[in-house]
C-alpha positions as a Markdown table, in Angstrom:
| # | Residue | x | y | z |
|---|---|---|---|---|
| 1 | Met | -0.3 | -0.1 | 0.2 |
| 2 | Asn | 1.0 | 3.4 | -0.8 |
| 3 | Ile | 0.6 | 6.1 | 1.7 |
| 4 | Ala | 1.1 | 10.1 | 1.9 |
| 5 | Ile | 1.6 | 11.1 | 5.2 |
| 6 | Ile | 0.9 | 14.9 | 6.1 |
| 7 | Thr | 1.4 | 16.6 | 9.4 |
| 8 | Gly | 0.0 | 19.4 | 10.8 |
| 9 | Ala | -3.2 | 18.6 | 8.2 |
| 10 | Ser | -6.1 | 20.2 | 10.4 |
| 11 | Ser | -5.3 | 23.6 | 9.0 |
| 12 | Gly | -3.0 | 26.5 | 6.8 |
| 13 | Met | 0.2 | 24.8 | 5.1 |
| 14 | Gly | -0.5 | 20.8 | 5.8 |
| 15 | Met | -4.4 | 21.3 | 4.5 |
| 16 | Glu | -3.5 | 22.9 | 1.7 |
| 17 | Phe | -0.9 | 20.6 | 0.6 |
| 18 | Ala | -3.4 | 18.0 | 1.3 |
| 19 | Arg | -5.6 | 18.8 | -0.8 |
| 20 | Gln | -3.3 | 19.9 | -3.8 |
| 21 | Ile | -1.0 | 16.8 | -3.9 |
| 22 | Asp | -4.9 | 14.8 | -4.0 |
| 23 | Lys | -5.0 | 16.5 | -7.5 |
| 24 | Gln | -1.9 | 15.0 | -8.8 |
| 25 | Leu | -0.9 | 11.9 | -7.0 |
| 26 | Asn | -1.8 | 8.8 | -9.2 |
| 27 | Lys | 0.2 | 6.2 | -7.5 |
| 28 | Thr | -0.9 | 6.9 | -4.2 |
| 29 | Asp | -3.3 | 4.6 | -2.3 |
| 30 | Glu | -4.1 | 6.7 | 0.8 |
| 31 | Ile | -2.9 | 10.1 | 2.3 |
| 32 | Trp | -3.0 | 9.9 | 5.9 |
| 33 | Leu | -4.0 | 13.2 | 7.9 |
| 34 | Leu | -2.1 | 13.5 | 11.0 |
| 35 | Ala | -2.9 | 16.5 | 13.4 |
| 36 | Arg | -4.9 | 17.0 | 17.1 |
| 37 | Arg | -7.8 | 18.3 | 16.4 |
| 38 | Lys | -10.1 | 15.8 | 14.4 |
| 39 | Glu | -13.3 | 17.7 | 12.7 |
| 40 | Pro | -11.2 | 19.7 | 10.4 |
| 41 | Met | -9.3 | 16.4 | 9.1 |
| 42 | Glu | -12.6 | 14.8 | 8.8 |
| 43 | Glu | -14.0 | 17.8 | 6.5 |
| 44 | Leu | -11.4 | 17.7 | 4.6 |
| 45 | Ala | -11.0 | 14.0 | 4.3 |
| 46 | His | -14.3 | 13.7 | 2.8 |
| 47 | Thr | -14.0 | 16.3 | -0.2 |
| 48 | Met | -10.6 | 14.3 | -0.9 |
| 49 | Arg | -10.3 | 12.2 | -4.0 |
| 50 | Ile | -8.3 | 9.4 | -3.0 |
| 51 | Lys | -9.1 | 7.6 | 0.5 |
| 52 | Thr | -7.9 | 9.7 | 3.1 |
| 53 | Lys | -7.7 | 9.0 | 6.5 |
| 54 | Ala | -7.7 | 11.6 | 9.4 |
| 55 | Ile | -5.5 | 10.3 | 12.1 |
| 56 | Val | -5.4 | 12.2 | 15.9 |
| 57 | Val | -2.3 | 12.4 | 17.0 |
| 58 | Asp | 0.0 | 14.8 | 18.8 |
| 59 | Ile | 3.2 | 14.2 | 17.7 |
| 60 | Thr | 4.9 | 16.7 | 20.5 |
| 61 | Glu | 4.0 | 13.7 | 22.6 |
| 62 | Glu | 6.0 | 10.3 | 23.3 |
| 63 | Lys | 3.6 | 7.8 | 24.1 |
| 64 | Glu | 1.2 | 8.9 | 21.3 |
| 65 | Leu | 4.6 | 9.0 | 19.0 |
| 66 | Gln | 5.2 | 5.1 | 19.5 |
| 67 | Gln | 1.3 | 4.3 | 19.1 |
| 68 | Phe | 2.2 | 5.9 | 15.5 |
| 69 | Ala | 4.9 | 3.7 | 15.1 |
| 70 | Glu | 2.5 | 0.5 | 16.0 |
| 71 | Val | 0.2 | 1.9 | 13.6 |
| 72 | Leu | 3.2 | 2.0 | 10.5 |
| 73 | Ala | 4.5 | -1.5 | 11.8 |
| 74 | Ile | 0.9 | -3.3 | 11.6 |
| 75 | Ser | -0.1 | -1.7 | 8.3 |
| 76 | Gln | 3.5 | -1.8 | 6.8 |
| 77 | Pro | 2.6 | 0.9 | 3.8 |
| 78 | Lys | 5.2 | 1.8 | 1.7 |
| 79 | Ile | 5.4 | 6.0 | 2.4 |
| 80 | Thr | 5.6 | 7.5 | -1.4 |
| 81 | Met | 5.8 | 10.8 | 0.7 |
| 82 | Leu | 6.2 | 12.6 | 4.1 |
| 83 | Val | 5.4 | 16.5 | 4.4 |
| 84 | Asn | 6.4 | 17.6 | 7.6 |
| 85 | Cys | 4.0 | 21.2 | 7.6 |
| 86 | Ala | 3.8 | 20.8 | 11.4 |
| 87 | Gly | 5.0 | 23.8 | 13.1 |
| 88 | Thr | 4.9 | 26.7 | 15.6 |
| 89 | Gly | 5.6 | 29.8 | 16.4 |
| 90 | Trp | 5.7 | 33.1 | 18.8 |
| 91 | His | 6.8 | 36.6 | 18.2 |
| 92 | Gly | 8.5 | 38.6 | 21.4 |
| 93 | Glu | 11.3 | 39.3 | 23.3 |
| 94 | Phe | 12.5 | 35.5 | 24.1 |
| 95 | Tyr | 13.0 | 37.1 | 28.0 |
| 96 | Glu | 9.4 | 37.6 | 27.8 |
| 97 | Gln | 8.4 | 34.5 | 26.6 |
| 98 | Gly | 6.8 | 31.6 | 28.5 |
| 99 | Asp | 8.6 | 28.6 | 29.3 |
| 100 | Glu | 6.1 | 26.4 | 28.1 |
| 101 | Glu | 6.0 | 28.6 | 24.6 |
| 102 | Ile | 9.6 | 28.2 | 24.4 |
| 103 | Ser | 9.3 | 24.6 | 25.2 |
| 104 | Ala | 6.1 | 24.4 | 22.4 |
| 105 | Met | 8.3 | 25.7 | 20.1 |
| 106 | Ile | 10.8 | 22.2 | 20.3 |
| 107 | Arg | 8.9 | 19.8 | 20.8 |
| 108 | Leu | 7.4 | 20.8 | 17.7 |
| 109 | Asn | 9.2 | 22.1 | 15.7 |
| 110 | Val | 12.6 | 20.3 | 15.8 |
| 111 | Met | 12.0 | 17.2 | 18.2 |
| 112 | Ala | 8.5 | 16.2 | 16.9 |
| 113 | Leu | 10.0 | 16.9 | 13.2 |
| 114 | Thr | 13.1 | 15.0 | 13.9 |
| 115 | Arg | 11.5 | 12.3 | 14.9 |
| 116 | Leu | 8.6 | 11.6 | 13.1 |
| 117 | Thr | 11.2 | 11.5 | 10.2 |
| 118 | Lys | 13.1 | 8.8 | 11.1 |
| 119 | Met | 10.3 | 6.6 | 12.1 |
| 120 | Cys | 8.6 | 7.1 | 8.3 |
| 121 | Leu | 12.7 | 6.6 | 6.9 |
| 122 | Pro | 12.2 | 2.8 | 7.4 |
| 123 | Tyr | 9.2 | 2.6 | 5.1 |
| 124 | Met | 10.3 | 4.8 | 2.4 |
| 125 | Arg | 12.0 | 3.5 | -1.1 |
| 126 | Lys | 13.9 | 4.6 | -3.9 |
| 127 | Gly | 11.7 | 7.5 | -5.9 |
| 128 | Ser | 10.1 | 8.5 | -1.9 |
| 129 | Lys | 10.0 | 12.0 | -1.4 |
| 130 | Ile | 9.8 | 14.3 | 2.0 |
| 131 | Val | 9.3 | 17.3 | 2.2 |
| 132 | Gln | 10.8 | 19.9 | 5.2 |
| 133 | Phe | 8.8 | 22.9 | 6.3 |
| 134 | Ala | 11.6 | 25.1 | 7.6 |
| 135 | Ser | 11.2 | 28.7 | 7.5 |
| 136 | Gly | 12.9 | 32.2 | 5.3 |
| 137 | Ala | 13.8 | 32.6 | 9.2 |
| 138 | Ala | 16.4 | 29.6 | 8.7 |
| 139 | Phe | 18.0 | 32.1 | 6.5 |
| 140 | Val | 19.0 | 34.7 | 9.4 |
| 141 | Pro | 19.0 | 34.8 | 12.8 |
| 142 | Gln | 15.5 | 37.4 | 14.0 |
| 143 | Ala | 14.8 | 39.6 | 16.8 |
| 144 | Arg | 11.8 | 39.1 | 18.8 |
| 145 | Phe | 11.1 | 35.1 | 16.8 |
| 146 | Ala | 14.7 | 34.1 | 18.0 |
| 147 | Ile | 13.7 | 30.6 | 18.7 |
| 148 | Tyr | 11.3 | 29.9 | 16.2 |
| 149 | Ala | 14.3 | 30.9 | 13.6 |
| 150 | Ala | 16.8 | 29.3 | 15.1 |
| 151 | Ser | 14.0 | 25.9 | 14.9 |
| 152 | Lys | 13.5 | 26.0 | 11.2 |
| 153 | Ala | 17.5 | 27.2 | 10.9 |
| 154 | Tyr | 17.8 | 23.9 | 12.7 |
| 155 | Val | 15.5 | 22.3 | 10.1 |
| 156 | Tyr | 17.0 | 23.7 | 7.2 |
| 157 | Ser | 20.3 | 22.4 | 8.3 |
| 158 | Phe | 19.1 | 18.9 | 9.3 |
| 159 | Ser | 17.2 | 18.4 | 6.4 |
| 160 | Met | 20.0 | 19.3 | 3.7 |
| 161 | Ala | 22.4 | 17.0 | 5.5 |
| 162 | Leu | 19.6 | 14.5 | 5.1 |
| 163 | Arg | 19.5 | 14.9 | 1.2 |
| 164 | Lys | 23.2 | 14.2 | 1.4 |
| 165 | Glu | 22.4 | 10.9 | 3.4 |
| 166 | Leu | 19.9 | 9.5 | 1.4 |
| 167 | Lys | 20.9 | 10.2 | -1.7 |
| 168 | Arg | 22.3 | 6.5 | -2.3 |
| 169 | Arg | 18.9 | 5.3 | -1.9 |
| 170 | Arg | 17.3 | 7.9 | -4.4 |
| 171 | Ile | 14.9 | 9.5 | -1.6 |
| 172 | Asp | 14.7 | 13.0 | -2.2 |
| 173 | Val | 14.6 | 16.1 | 0.7 |
| 174 | Thr | 13.0 | 19.0 | -0.2 |
| 175 | Thr | 13.0 | 22.0 | 2.1 |
| 176 | Val | 10.5 | 24.7 | 1.9 |
| 177 | Cys | 11.7 | 28.0 | 3.1 |
| 178 | Pro | 8.8 | 30.5 | 2.8 |
| 179 | Gly | 8.7 | 34.1 | 4.2 |
| 180 | Pro | 5.3 | 35.1 | 6.0 |
| 181 | Val | 2.3 | 33.1 | 4.5 |
| 182 | Asp | -1.3 | 33.9 | 5.3 |
| 183 | Thr | -2.4 | 31.3 | 7.6 |
| 184 | Pro | -3.5 | 30.9 | 10.7 |
| 185 | Phe | -0.1 | 30.8 | 12.1 |
| 186 | Leu | 0.3 | 34.8 | 11.6 |
| 187 | Glu | -2.5 | 35.8 | 14.1 |
| 188 | Arg | -1.3 | 32.6 | 16.4 |
| 189 | Ala | 2.2 | 34.3 | 16.6 |
| 190 | Tyr | 2.2 | 37.7 | 16.3 |
| 191 | Gly | -1.6 | 37.4 | 18.9 |
| 192 | Asp | -1.7 | 41.6 | 17.6 |
| 193 | Met | -1.0 | 41.2 | 14.1 |
| 194 | Ser | 0.3 | 45.2 | 14.0 |
| 195 | Arg | 3.1 | 44.4 | 15.7 |
| 196 | Met | 3.7 | 42.3 | 12.4 |
| 197 | Ser | 6.7 | 44.7 | 10.7 |
| 198 | Lys | 5.2 | 46.8 | 7.6 |
| 199 | Leu | 8.2 | 44.8 | 5.2 |
| 200 | Lys | 6.5 | 41.4 | 6.2 |
| 201 | Arg | 3.0 | 42.5 | 5.8 |
| 202 | Leu | 4.3 | 43.1 | 2.0 |
| 203 | Thr | 5.9 | 40.2 | 1.2 |
| 204 | Thr | 3.0 | 37.5 | 2.7 |
| 205 | Val | 2.3 | 35.7 | -0.1 |
| 206 | Ser | -0.6 | 32.7 | 0.0 |
| 207 | Ala | -0.6 | 28.8 | 0.8 |
| 208 | Ser | -1.9 | 27.9 | -2.1 |
| 209 | Cys | 1.1 | 29.9 | -3.7 |
| 210 | Val | 3.8 | 27.7 | -1.2 |
| 211 | Val | 2.5 | 24.6 | -1.9 |
| 212 | Ser | 2.7 | 24.5 | -5.5 |
| 213 | Lys | 6.5 | 26.1 | -5.9 |
| 214 | Ala | 7.1 | 23.3 | -2.8 |
| 215 | Ile | 5.6 | 20.7 | -4.9 |
| 216 | Glu | 7.3 | 21.7 | -8.3 |
| 217 | Asp | 10.8 | 21.8 | -6.9 |
| 218 | Cys | 9.9 | 18.1 | -5.0 |
| 219 | Lys | 9.0 | 16.5 | -8.4 |
| 220 | Arg | 12.2 | 18.2 | -9.7 |
| 221 | Gly | 14.1 | 16.8 | -7.2 |
| 222 | Arg | 15.5 | 20.6 | -5.9 |
| 223 | Ala | 17.2 | 20.9 | -2.3 |
| 224 | Val | 15.6 | 23.6 | -1.3 |
| 225 | Ser | 11.6 | 25.2 | -2.4 |
| 226 | Val | 11.5 | 29.6 | -2.1 |
| 227 | Cys | 8.1 | 31.5 | -2.6 |
| 228 | Gly | 8.2 | 34.7 | -3.9 |
| 229 | Leu | 11.1 | 37.3 | -5.0 |
| 230 | Pro | 11.9 | 39.3 | -1.7 |
| 231 | Met | 12.8 | 35.6 | 0.0 |
| 232 | Lys | 14.3 | 34.0 | -3.3 |
| 233 | Ala | 16.7 | 37.2 | -3.2 |
| 234 | Leu | 17.3 | 36.8 | 0.8 |
| 235 | Tyr | 18.1 | 33.1 | 0.5 |
| 236 | Leu | 20.5 | 33.9 | -2.7 |
| 237 | Val | 22.3 | 36.8 | -0.7 |
| 238 | Thr | 22.9 | 34.0 | 2.4 |
| 239 | Gln | 24.0 | 31.3 | 0.0 |
| 240 | Ser | 26.8 | 34.2 | -1.1 |
| 241 | Val | 27.9 | 35.2 | 1.8 |
| 242 | Gln | 28.1 | 31.5 | 3.5 |
| 243 | Asn | 30.1 | 30.6 | 0.0 |
| 244 | Leu | 32.1 | 34.1 | 0.4 |
| 245 | Val | 32.9 | 32.4 | 4.7 |
| 246 | Cys | 33.8 | 28.9 | 3.3 |
| 247 | Ala | 36.0 | 29.8 | 1.4 |
């Protein structure tokens, strides 16, 4: 049985990714949606062309992760695509953020993504795809987004290294690095949207644009997917600086 797994599938990027790959995957038997909220996933599943399962799981909880590992062990699927969309973040001064907010970002953005990726790899074969959602925040440190940007820098670095490791198995890893995206994440992260800078407002793009570009880049086996000219410019500048430093 060929399956695609999408985390964070109850809203935002995960939900949009599910909608778009449902129209494009031809050799996939099932799509598994993973998130904590059941109702939005079930509503989405009813609209899908491919058979879709809504799996309620908090991937930051070890016990629930182990239960999902048991589901994989029993089902023995071939995972053709793993899309790690689940993520969280809060805007604000580091010293003012609560310990639980900081821990939540690290648990979900770093630990859960890493654990789930490792858990799924034994079920992936030649031609399988991994799509990791990082952020344009991964390219440079960001004041008042310190933990979030650092966690996404981890996703970027980890995924680029993993791509090299999996090359011999012919499993592609594409790291998606958008700037601000018009999803519920922005409202949760900023609380008061007036705190969002004018530049970020001007460079905000739609989820459909980011996901469409990510799928295109994934199909072409590209290492990084960046949607929008401002983020592409930032990426090229940071890569140039990195090359100069490492030369």
